[in-house]
Every structure is written in structure tokens, then in C-alpha cells.
C-alpha positions in Angstrom: -106.5 4.1 -33.5 -105.5 0.4 -33.9 -102.2 1.3 -35.6 -101.1 3.9 -33.0 -97.6 3.3 -31.6 -95.5 4.8 -28.9 -92.5 6.9 -30.0 -89.8 7.6 -27.3 -86.7 9.7 -27.7 -84.2 9.4 -24.8 -81.4 11.8 -24.0 -79.4 12.7 -20.9 -82.1 15.0 -19.6 -85.3 13.0 -20.0 -87.7 11.4 -22.5 -89.8 12.9 -25.3 -92.9 10.7 -25.8 -95.4 10.8 -28.7 -98.4 8.7 -29.7 -98.2 8.5 -33.5 -100.8 7.2 -35.9 -99.6 6.3 -39.4 -101.6 8.0 -42.2 -101.7 7.4 -45.9 -99.4 10.2 -46.7 -98.0 11.4 -43.4 -97.6 10.5 -39.7 -100.1 12.1 -37.3 -99.0 12.9 -33.7 -102.0 12.2 -31.6 -100.4 13.2 -28.3 -97.0 14.1 -26.9 -95.2 15.1 -23.7 -91.7 15.6 -22.3 -90.6 14.4 -18.9 -87.2 15.2 -17.4 -85.3 12.8 -15.2 -85.6 13.4 -11.5 -83.6 10.2 -10.9 -81.9 7.6 -13.0 -85.1 5.4 -13.1 -86.6 4.8 -16.5 -89.5 3.2 -14.8 -90.4 6.3 -12.8 -90.4 8.5 -15.9 -92.7 6.0 -17.8 -95.1 6.1 -14.8 -95.3 9.9 -15.3 -95.8 9.6 -19.1 -98.6 7.0 -18.5 -100.4 9.6 -16.4 -100.1 12.2 -19.2 -100.9 10.1 -22.2 -103.2 7.1 -22.8 -100.7 4.3 -23.3 -103.6 1.8 -23.5 -104.2 3.0 -27.1 -101.0 1.3 -28.4 -99.3 -2.0 -28.1 -96.0 -1.4 -29.8 -93.2 1.1 -29.4 -90.1 2.6 -31.1 -87.3 3.7 -28.8 -84.4 6.0 -29.8 -81.5 5.9 -27.5 -78.5 8.4 -27.3 -75.8 7.5 -29.7 -73.1 7.7 -27.0 -74.6 4.6 -25.3 -73.9 2.7 -28.5 -70.5 1.3 -29.5 -69.9 1.5 -33.3 -67.1 -0.6 -34.8 -65.7 -1.4 -38.3 -64.8 -5.0 -39.0 -63.8 -7.1 -42.0 -65.1 -10.6 -42.1 -64.8 -13.4 -44.8 -68.5 -14.0 -44.9 -71.4 -12.7 -47.0 -74.2 -14.6 -45.3 -76.1 -12.6 -42.7 -76.7 -15.7 -40.6 -73.0 -16.5 -40.5 -72.0 -12.9 -39.7 -74.5 -12.8 -36.9 -73.1 -16.0 -35.4 -69.4 -14.9 -35.5 -70.0 -11.2 -34.7 -70.1 -11.6 -30.8 -66.7 -13.3 -30.8 -65.2 -10.6 -33.1 -66.5 -7.8 -30.9 -65.7 -9.4 -27.6 -62.2 -7.8 -27.3 -63.2 -4.3 -28.6 -66.3 -3.4 -26.7 -66.0 -1.1 -23.6 -66.9 -3.4 -20.8 -65.8 -7.1 -21.1 -68.1 -8.1 -18.2 -71.2 -6.7 -19.9 -73.5 -8.7 -22.2 -74.1 -6.8 -25.4 -76.8 -6.9 -28.1 -75.4 -6.2 -31.6 -76.7 -5.4 -35.1 -74.7 -4.8 -38.3 -74.7 -3.4 -41.8 -72.7 -4.9 -44.7 -71.0 -2.0 -46.4 -69.4 -4.0 -49.3 -66.7 -6.5 -50.1 -63.1 -6.3 -51.3 -61.7 -9.6 -52.4 -62.6 -12.2 -49.9 -63.4 -9.8 -47.1 -66.6 -7.9 -46.3 -66.6 -4.5 -44.6 -69.0 -4.5 -41.7 -70.4 -1.6 -39.6 -71.6 -2.9 -36.3 -73.4 -1.3 -33.4 -73.7 -2.7 -29.9 -75.6 -1.8 -26.7 -75.6 -3.3 -23.2 -78.4 -5.9 -22.9 -79.2 -4.4 -19.4 -80.5 -1.2 -21.1 -82.7 -3.2 -23.6 -84.0 -5.4 -20.8 -84.9 -2.3 -18.7 -86.9 -0.8 -21.6 -88.8 -4.1 -22.2 -89.6 -4.6 -18.5 -90.8 -1.0 -18.0 -93.1 -1.0 -21.0 -94.5 -4.5 -20.3 -96.3 -3.0 -17.3 -98.4 -1.0 -19.8 -98.8 -4.0 -22.3 -96.5 -2.2 -24.8 -93.7 -4.1 -26.6 -90.8 -2.4 -28.2 -90.4 -3.5 -31.8 -87.5 -1.2 -32.6 -84.6 0.2 -30.5 -82.1 2.3 -32.4 -79.5 5.0 -31.9 -81.1 8.4 -32.4 -78.6 10.2 -34.6 -77.8 7.2 -36.8 -81.6 6.5 -37.1 -82.1 10.0 -38.4 -79.3 9.6 -41.0 -80.7 6.2 -42.1 -84.2 7.7 -42.4 -82.9 10.6 -44.5 -80.9 8.2 -46.7 -84.1 6.3 -47.4 -86.1 9.4 -48.2 -83.7 11.2 -50.6 -82.3 9.9 -53.8 -80.0 12.7 -55.1 -77.0 12.6 -52.7 -74.8 9.5 -52.7 -71.9 11.0 -50.6 -72.7 13.3 -47.7 -71.9 14.1 -44.1 -74.9 14.0 -41.8 -74.5 15.8 -38.5 -77.2 15.3 -35.9 -77.2 17.9 -33.2 -79.0 17.1 -29.9 -78.7 18.5 -26.4 -75.1 18.1 -25.3 -74.5 15.5 -28.0 -73.6 15.4 -31.7 -73.5 12.4 -33.9 -71.7 12.4 -37.2 -72.6 9.9 -39.9 -70.6 9.7 -43.1 -72.4 8.3 -46.1 -70.4 7.0 -49.0 -71.9 5.4 -52.1 -75.3 5.5 -50.4 -74.2 3.5 -47.4 -73.4 4.7 -43.9 -69.7 4.0 -43.6 -68.6 5.8 -40.4 -70.4 6.9 -37.2 -68.9 9.2 -34.6 -70.6 10.6 -31.5 -69.1 13.4 -29.3 -70.2 15.9 -26.7 -71.1 19.4 -27.8 -70.7 21.3 -24.6 -67.9 23.9 -24.6 -67.2 23.1 -28.3 -66.9 25.9 -30.8 -67.9 25.6 -34.4 -64.3 25.3 -35.6 -63.7 22.3 -33.4 -66.9 20.6 -34.8 -65.8 21.3 -38.3 -62.3 19.9 -37.6 -63.8 16.7 -36.2 -65.9 16.4 -39.4 -62.8 16.8 -41.5 -60.8 14.4 -39.5 -63.5 11.8 -39.8 -63.6 12.3 -43.6 -59.8 11.9 -43.8 -60.1 8.6 -41.8 -62.8 7.4 -44.2 -60.6 8.3 -47.2 -57.6 6.5 -45.8 -59.5 3.4 -45.0 -61.4 3.2 -48.2 -59.1 5.0 -50.6 -61.9 7.2 -51.8 -61.6 11.0 -51.9 -64.7 12.7 -53.2 -66.9 15.7 -52.5 -69.2 15.4 -49.5 -72.3 17.6 -48.9 -73.1 18.6 -45.3 -76.5 18.1 -43.9 -77.2 19.4 -40.4 -80.1 17.7 -38.6 -81.6 19.5 -35.7 -84.9 20.9 -34.4 -83.4 24.3 -33.9 -83.6 27.1 -36.5 -81.1 27.1 -39.3 -79.5 30.4 -38.0 -78.6 28.7 -34.7 -76.0 26.6 -36.6 -74.9 29.1 -39.1 -71.4 29.2 -37.5 -71.0 25.5 -37.9 -71.8 25.9 -41.7 -69.2 28.7 -41.9 -66.5 26.8 -40.1 -67.1 23.7 -42.2 -66.9 25.9 -45.4 -63.6 27.5 -44.2 -61.9 24.2 -43.4 -63.0 22.5 -46.6 -61.8 25.4 -48.6 -58.5 25.5 -46.8 -57.7 21.8 -46.9 -59.2 20.9 -50.3 -60.3 22.5 -53.5 -63.9 21.2 -53.0 -66.8 23.5 -52.4 -69.2 22.2 -49.7 -72.9 22.4 -50.0 -74.9 22.3 -46.8 -78.5 22.0 -45.9 -80.7 21.9 -42.8 -83.2 19.1 -41.9 -85.6 18.8 -39.0 -85.0 15.8 -36.7 -88.6 15.3 -35.7 -89.9 14.6 -39.3 -87.1 12.0 -39.9 -87.6 10.1 -36.7 -91.4 10.2 -36.8 -91.4 8.6 -40.2 -89.9 5.4 -38.7 -92.6 2.8 -38.0 -92.3 -0.3 -35.9 -94.3 -2.5 -38.3 -92.1 -1.6 -41.3 -88.6 -2.8 -42.2 -86.2 0.1 -42.8 -83.2 -0.2 -45.0 -79.8 0.6 -43.3 -81.5 1.0 -39.9 -79.8 -0.8 -36.9 -82.3 -2.4 -34.5 -81.4 -3.8 -31.1 -84.6 -5.9 -30.8 -82.6 -9.1 -31.3 -82.5 -12.6 -29.9 -85.0 -13.1 -27.1 -86.2 -9.5 -27.5 -87.3 -10.0 -31.1 -91.0 -10.8 -31.6 -90.4 -12.9 -34.7 -86.9 -14.2 -33.9 -88.0 -17.9 -33.6 -90.1 -17.9 -36.7 -87.5 -16.1 -38.8 -84.7 -18.3 -37.6 -86.5 -21.6 -38.1 -89.0 -20.8 -40.8 -87.6 -23.3 -43.3 -87.5 -26.1 -40.8 -91.0 -25.3 -39.5 -92.3 -25.3 -43.1 -90.7 -28.6 -43.9 -92.0 -30.2 -40.7 -95.5 -28.9 -41.3 -95.5 -30.3 -44.9 -94.3 -33.7 -43.6 -97.0 -33.6 -40.9 -99.7 -32.9 -43.4 -98.5 -35.6 -45.7 -98.3 -38.1 -42.8 -101.8 -37.3 -41.6 -103.2 -37.5 -45.1 -101.7 -40.9 -45.6 -103.1 -42.1 -42.3 -106.5 -40.8 -43.1 -106.5 -42.5 -46.5 -105.3 -45.8 -44.9 -108.0 -45.6 -42.2 -110.7 -44.8 -44.8 -109.6 -47.8 -46.9 -109.6 -50.1 -43.9 -113.0 -48.8 -42.8 -114.4 -49.4 -46.3 -113.1 -53.0 -46.4 -114.6 -53.7 -43.0 -118.0 -52.3 -44.0 -118.0 -54.4 -47.2 -117.1 -57.5 -45.2 -119.8 -56.7 -42.6 -122.4 -56.3 -45.4 -121.3 -59.6 -46.9 -121.7 -61.4 -43.6 -125.1 -59.8 -43.0 -126.3 -60.9 -46.4 -125.1 -64.4 -45.8 -127.0 -64.5 -42.5 -130.2 -63.3 -44.1 -129.9 -66.0 -46.8 -129.4 -68.7 -44.1 -132.4 -67.3 -42.1 -134.7 -67.3 -45.2 -133.7 -70.8 -46.1 -134.5 -72.0 -42.6 -137.7 -70.0 -42.2 -139.0 -69.4 -45.7 -142.4 -68.2 -44.4 -140.6 -65.0 -43.0 -140.7 -62.5 -45.8 -139.5 -59.3 -43.9 -136.3 -59.5 -41.8 -135.5 -56.6 -39.5 -132.9 -57.9 -37.1 -131.8 -61.2 -38.6 -129.7 -62.4 -35.6 -132.4 -61.6 -32.9 -135.2 -63.1 -35.1 -133.1 -66.2 -35.9 -132.6 -66.8 -32.2 -136.3 -66.3 -31.4 -137.4 -68.6 -34.2 -135.0 -71.3 -33.2 -136.3 -71.3 -29.7 -139.9 -71.4 -30.9 -139.1 -74.3 -33.1 -137.4 -76.2 -30.3 -140.4 -75.6 -28.0 -142.8 -77.0 -30.6 -140.6 -80.1 -30.8 -140.8 -80.6 -27.0 -137.2 -79.7 -26.3 -137.8 -76.6 -24.3 -137.2 -78.1 -20.9 -133.6 -77.1 -20.8 -133.6 -74.3 -23.4 -136.5 -72.2 -22.3 -136.3 -68.7 -20.9 -134.2 -68.4 -17.9 -136.3 -65.7 -16.4 -139.8 -67.2 -16.4 -141.0 -64.8 -13.7 -140.5 -61.8 -15.9 -143.8 -60.8 -17.6 -144.1 -58.8 -20.7 -147.0 -56.8 -19.2 -144.7 -55.8 -16.3 -142.0 -54.6 -18.7 -144.6 -52.5 -20.6 -145.8 -51.1 -17.3 -142.3 -50.2 -16.3 -141.6 -48.6 -19.7 -144.8 -46.5 -19.4 -143.8 -45.4 -15.9 -140.3 -44.3 -16.9 -141.3 -42.4 -20.1 -143.0 -39.1 -19.4 -146.3 -38.4 -21.2 -144.9 -35.2 -22.7 -141.9 -36.9 -24.3 -142.2 -37.5 -28.1 -141.6 -41.2 -28.5 -143.1 -43.8 -30.8 -142.4 -47.5 -30.2 -142.5 -49.4 -33.5 -141.0 -52.7 -32.5 -140.9 -54.6 -29.2 -138.9 -57.9 -29.2 -138.1 -59.8 -26.0 -136.0 -62.9 -25.9 -133.7 -64.6 -23.4 -133.5 -61.8 -20.8 -132.9 -59.2 -23.6 -135.3 -56.6 -24.9 -135.0 -54.9 -28.3 -136.9 -51.7 -28.4 -137.2 -49.8 -31.8 -139.0 -46.6 -32.4 -138.7 -42.9 -33.4 -138.5 -39.5 -31.6 -138.0 -35.9 -32.7 -134.3 -35.3 -31.9 -131.1 -37.0 -30.7 -131.3 -35.3 -27.3 -134.5 -37.3 -26.7 -132.7 -40.5 -27.4 -130.2 -39.7 -24.6 -133.0 -38.7 -22.3 -134.9 -41.9 -23.0 -131.8 -43.9 -22.2 -131.3 -42.1 -18.9 -135.0 -42.8 -18.0 -134.7 -46.5 -18.7 -131.4 -46.8 -16.8 -133.1 -45.4 -13.7 -135.3 -48.6 -13.5 -134.3 -51.5 -11.3 -135.8 -53.9 -13.8 -133.4 -52.9 -16.6 -129.9 -54.1 -15.9 -128.1 -52.5 -18.9 -129.4 -50.1 -21.6 -127.4 -49.7 -24.8 -128.2 -47.5 -27.8 -127.7 -49.9 -30.7 -128.4 -47.3 -33.3 -129.7 -43.7 -33.8 -130.1 -42.2 -37.2 -132.0 -39.4 -38.9 -135.0 -40.2 -41.0 -134.7 -37.6 -43.9 -138.2 -38.3 -45.2 -140.1 -37.6 -41.9 -137.5 -35.4 -40.2 -137.3 -37.8 -37.2 -134.7 -39.8 -35.4 -135.0 -43.6 -35.6 -133.5 -45.4 -32.6 -133.0 -49.0 -31.3 -132.2 -49.9 -27.7 -130.9 -53.2 -26.5 -131.9 -53.7 -22.9 -130.5 -56.5 -20.7 -132.9 -57.5 -18.0 
């Protein structure tokens, strides 16, 4: 149930909650409940829902709010770019929204353009409502990915699902509230929400006709509109609305109205939080949008990442070239040192550590010439046997260690050998450092021997 999401339908009386799992061909309702408001607290109702349904099985949510909480407006702007429209929209709506002191979150739909102006349908909701939904669901680790007006969302879902009707009137009937959506040329061009209490079918039909007249006057288009009634009630419950609409259409025009009945639940349940729906208005914007930062600055982030990769690549190439030059220079100097040593001591055929052996041989030559009074070992009291004894005492019998070379000269001991792994090299170093005889222990080298599957090491020990 990794794709399960929380589906909430809010109205004036309470909340209908569902846990929906998307299937290959249909949406499966795993669990559902309805909780009525005992107070005006959305938090309290969500606590009750959490007791009735396992909210831990989902992490995302779709919330449908009553349409009368949303302010729909028609605007004309000289922009076609969505980014420019989104920037200028708050300033255009500032003077026409109900409460000038309230902060609103808005979304919009571009209906079309005439000359240099674009017709815009906008929808706005107070940010305090959106913040309340986010804070309440955050307690259950659920994040709303879509917040939309119920009636308009049903009309948008129906518009996406059907392909035959280009001009129709969509009437969503809920408890105490009706939402009228006029679709012209396959785009929602007018939205009107009104209370349904104490309203007879003739009044409802008259509101529909008045709205159509307003659309015709604004757009200059007068065509036949089909009527679709969206409700969870049986078709016979709204038969009087059909009859009144037929009568008014027949009286005022020569058009014959077709009308159909659609179930609300199927339309709303088909809306998923992880899919982008055409024509749908979503109030998860700004700081309430999960992908807002990435979507807004995607191009800048991509350019910055490309530049960073190029810079790091150039730096790595430069460092590699410098390292190669230094190694070549080091090898050249080592070769020159070996050549000098072999010229000075031609009897020495194998050279392991040219610098240490050169120093040792020079001192030996000086001693043979009787010049060792001032250049002899400065630590004459230090005996080789004592060093070997200290080494034996510090290295455990069970530790795998082979000493291949032991070179002592001028208070410095070079110890070469092999062990079975790199960890032993570190352990040997720690053992030697614990001795008072050895002043400083340095790992000069440690490398794997591929032939014998061993680790060759060399320690430089200052006495």
C-alpha cells in the first residue's frame, strides 16, 4: 500500500475521509469514514478520523474544500507567460478579494487571448485555511499535495475524462451548496457558487440561465449548452431541476437542452496527488508546494551544477598533471642519487634505500680513515642487542610479522618487513610507540605484495 493517499472532502457539516489506492484501471477505496463537526476545529475532527482509519499507511493527501470558501475572478492581463502572470496576479487581485487584511493563495487558468490581452480565471483562498490543513496533517506525517475547490474539481475531472462535449453547464450539488461551472470551447470560463437552502428548481434554473447570459455578453458567444448535474443522489431527486432548466431554455431560446447525471464520488476519487491534472486549480503554492523551489529555480540549479562539475573536473585534471610531473621529477632525482652512490661505492650491487645506505657507507669510510672522532654515533650507549630485545618485548608472539631488514644509523632505525594485513601495520606502530626507547615511530611505506598476498612495510624509528 505504498501509493495509498488520504482523500478529504470538506463541507459545512463535517469531513468525508477515504484511503484510496490507485490501481491499473480504477481507484480502490481501502477505508472511509465521515465525521461531523462538533466544533469549528479541523484538528479535532482529524484526531477522530485518525482513530477510525490507519493514517500511517499514507504520506500524501488530496483536500477538497467548499467552493464558497474560494473567490473566483475573471481578469484580462497582457501576459502569456505563466511566471509573469503568477507574479502580477496578487497585485491585480488585491482590490477585488473579500478581505483586504487577509493573505490569499491564488491559482489561475488561462482561458485564451484576444489581441494583446489574455483572459484569466483565478481562484483564491485565505492562506490561514491552507496553513491549518498543513499543520493538522503534519501531526500524522501526511502532507497535502493538492487542495482544490470541490465543485470546480469535479467539473475539471469530468472535462478531462470526456471528449464529446465542448460546451456544457456543470452543476455540482452538495449539501446546502451548489456550484455552477460553465465550460466553453473545452475550458471552464465561469464559476458561480450559491446556497441551495430554500431554493426551488426554477430559481436554480434561472441562475444557470443568467450565468450563461453573462458568459455570452462577455465573450460574444451564443451556443447550445448541455446540462450535466453532478451529485451522489439518485437522478430522480433532481428531476425538477432538469424540468425547470428545460422550461427556461425553451422559453428564452430556441435551443433544446440535453441533460445528464454524473456521480460526484467517481470524479473526485479519480484525482491523484502524484499526477498533474489539466484545468485543475491547486492551492498548494509557494511555501506549501513540495517542488516549488526546484520548479522555480530548475534552470539555474542545472547551470550551476554543470559549472560545478566542469570546475571540479578541471581541478582534478590539473592536480593529476601536477602529481604526474612531481612523480617524474622524484624518480629522476632518485635515479641520479643511485648513480652517484654506485660511482662512489661500486662494490655495492643492490641498493634498497640509497639515502640511508649512502649515509651509512660515508660514515664507515670516514671511520676507516681515522676521522670518526667528531663524526661518530652520538648515542654510543645505545646497543643493537638492546634494541632487538626491546623489539621482541613489544611485538606479541602471536602477531604475524617478518623482519627482512634492520638498519641502524645516527640515532635512526629503519625496520623493513612484511605482515598479513594493513591493520597489523597500525598495531605494530602502536606497540613500538609504547616503548620509552623509541622516540618517534613513522610508517615510511606500506604496500600490498600481489604475489604473496602480504603487506610490505617500512618503519623509520627515531631513538
